[in-house]
C-alpha positions as CSV (number, residue, x, y, z in Angstrom):
1,A,47.2,62.9,-39.2
2,L,45.9,66.0,-39.6
3,A,48.8,67.8,-41.9
4,G,47.5,72.0,-42.4
5,D,43.7,71.6,-43.0
6,F,43.9,68.3,-44.8
7,F,43.8,64.8,-43.6
8,E,46.9,63.2,-44.5
9,I,47.1,59.0,-44.6
10,D,51.1,58.7,-43.4
11,A,51.2,54.8,-41.7
12,L,50.3,51.5,-43.0
13,A,50.7,48.8,-40.8
14,I,51.5,45.2,-42.1
15,Q,52.0,41.6,-40.1
16,T,54.4,38.9,-42.1
17,G,56.6,36.7,-41.0
18,A,58.8,37.3,-43.9
19,A,61.1,40.1,-45.0
20,V,60.1,43.6,-45.3
21,R,62.5,44.2,-47.5
22,P,63.8,41.2,-49.2
23,H,65.8,44.0,-51.6
24,K,68.0,46.9,-51.9
25,V,65.7,49.9,-52.1
26,E,67.7,52.9,-52.9
27,L,67.2,56.7,-52.6
28,L,68.3,58.8,-55.5
29,G,69.7,61.7,-56.2
30,L,67.1,64.6,-57.1
31,A,69.1,67.0,-60.4
32,I,69.4,63.3,-62.8
33,P,69.2,64.4,-65.9
34,A,67.8,61.0,-66.7
35,Y,64.5,61.4,-65.0
36,I,64.0,65.2,-64.9
37,E,63.8,65.0,-69.4
38,A,61.5,61.8,-68.7
39,T,59.4,63.6,-66.4
40,S,59.0,66.6,-68.8
41,S,58.2,64.2,-71.3
42,L,54.9,62.8,-69.7
43,L,54.5,65.7,-68.2
44,T,54.1,67.9,-71.6
45,A,51.6,64.8,-72.8
46,Q,49.2,66.0,-70.2
47,V,49.2,69.9,-70.5
48,P,51.9,71.6,-73.2
49,G,54.6,73.6,-71.7
50,I,55.1,72.5,-67.7
51,P,57.5,74.6,-67.2
52,V,60.0,73.1,-64.0
53,V,60.5,69.8,-63.1
54,N,60.8,69.2,-59.5
55,L,61.2,65.8,-58.7
56,T,60.6,65.0,-54.6
57,Q,61.4,61.5,-54.6
58,V,64.0,58.5,-57.7
59,I,64.0,55.9,-55.7
60,R,65.5,52.4,-57.1
61,T,65.4,49.0,-56.2
62,D,65.0,45.3,-58.0
63,L,60.7,45.3,-56.9
64,E,60.1,41.6,-57.6
65,G,63.9,40.6,-57.2
66,D,64.4,39.3,-61.4
67,G,67.6,41.2,-61.0
68,T,65.8,43.9,-62.9
69,D,66.1,47.5,-61.3
70,E,63.2,49.4,-61.3
71,V,63.2,52.9,-60.4
72,I,60.3,54.8,-58.8
73,V,59.9,58.6,-59.9
74,A,58.1,60.8,-57.8
75,A,57.8,65.2,-59.3
76,S,55.0,68.0,-57.5
77,T,54.5,71.6,-57.8
78,I,51.1,71.5,-56.3
79,P,51.9,73.3,-52.9
80,D,50.9,71.0,-49.3
81,D,47.5,73.6,-49.2
82,L,46.3,72.9,-52.3
83,I,44.3,76.1,-52.1
84,S,47.7,78.4,-54.1
85,S,48.0,76.0,-56.9
86,Q,48.5,77.4,-60.1
87,V,47.3,76.0,-64.2
88,G,50.2,73.6,-64.9
89,D,51.0,72.8,-61.3
90,Y,51.2,69.1,-61.3
91,S,51.6,65.9,-59.2
92,I,53.5,61.8,-60.9
93,V,54.2,59.4,-59.2
94,Y,55.5,56.8,-62.3
95,L,57.5,52.9,-62.4
96,R,60.5,52.7,-64.7
97,K,62.2,49.4,-66.0
98,V,64.2,48.0,-68.7
99,I,62.6,45.4,-70.5
100,E,64.4,43.9,-73.5
101,G,66.9,47.1,-73.6
102,D,63.7,49.2,-73.7
103,V,62.6,51.5,-71.0
104,Q,58.5,50.7,-70.4
105,T,56.7,53.2,-68.2
106,A,53.8,53.3,-66.4
107,I,52.4,56.2,-64.3
108,L,50.2,54.7,-61.1
109,G,49.4,58.7,-60.2
110,V,49.5,61.9,-62.0
111,S,47.2,65.3,-61.8
112,V,47.7,68.2,-63.0
113,V,45.8,71.9,-62.8
114,E,43.9,72.7,-65.7
115,D,41.2,74.9,-64.7
116,L,41.7,77.1,-61.5
117,D,37.5,77.2,-61.9
118,N,37.0,73.5,-61.1
119,L,40.8,72.9,-59.1
120,F,39.2,70.8,-56.6
121,Q,37.6,68.2,-58.8
122,D,40.7,66.0,-58.9
123,L,43.2,67.3,-58.0
124,A,45.7,65.1,-56.0
125,V,48.8,65.3,-54.7
126,F,50.9,61.9,-54.4
127,E,53.7,60.3,-53.2
128,V,55.3,57.4,-52.7
129,A,54.7,56.2,-48.8
130,A,56.4,52.8,-48.8
131,V,58.4,50.2,-50.9
132,A,57.4,46.9,-49.3
133,D,57.4,43.4,-49.3
134,L,53.1,44.1,-48.4
135,N,51.5,40.2,-48.4
136,G,55.2,38.0,-47.5
137,D,55.3,36.4,-51.6
138,G,59.1,38.0,-51.8
139,K,58.1,40.5,-53.9
140,M,57.6,44.2,-52.9
141,E,54.7,46.7,-53.6
142,I,54.8,50.3,-54.2
143,V,52.3,52.2,-51.9
144,I,51.2,55.7,-52.8
145,N,50.5,58.5,-50.5
146,G,47.2,60.7,-52.2
147,T,46.0,63.9,-51.0
148,V,43.0,65.1,-52.2
149,W,40.5,67.8,-51.3
150,E,39.3,66.8,-47.8
151,G,40.4,63.8,-47.9
152,A,43.5,60.7,-48.6
153,F,44.1,58.0,-49.6
154,L,46.6,54.5,-50.0
155,Q,47.4,52.9,-52.8
156,A,49.9,49.5,-53.3
157,W,50.5,48.3,-56.8
158,E,52.6,45.3,-57.5
159,Y,54.2,44.4,-60.5
160,I,53.2,42.0,-61.8
161,N,55.6,40.7,-64.4
162,N,57.1,42.5,-67.9
163,D,53.9,42.4,-70.3
164,L,51.4,43.6,-66.9
165,G,53.4,45.8,-65.3
166,P,52.4,47.5,-62.1
167,V,48.7,47.2,-61.2
168,E,46.6,48.1,-58.0
169,V,46.0,45.3,-55.5
170,L,44.8,47.9,-52.3
171,S,43.2,50.7,-52.0
172,C,41.5,52.6,-49.8
173,G,40.5,56.4,-48.7
174,C,38.7,58.7,-46.9
175,G,37.2,62.1,-47.2
176,S,34.4,64.3,-48.3
């Protein structure tokens, strides 16, 4: 699809005899203090002084069916046209899971505008495109949709186990 001046991959086709969503997927509200604080901490570690946390997606699910929910959070202040970005704008997607009483966080994608002179070198906008069982193994993968200057990409992440966490298992994209 063409979105403004950018190509965006917004479809994913899979073929399986298994349930595409074997576990419940729930969209949560965007004003949850714990996720706003967690996002602020992650972003401040990237660039000090992130002004405002703008959550765009908060998704709770049990990816692998082990009885423990994961939460996937996306946040962004990068405008759709990328050109209007300012220093400090960001886009991030991360996964949180409680393991043995401790909250563990894994960043699936992050981009922060640090310098307007190099705006398009590494700038990307991330969002969760799908949470589904892509390979029929009963575990759901997280599909990230990304937009970059003159391009777009998809990444699929599978939660392997509590030691390895999420691992990128598939990626594709196009652009210059």
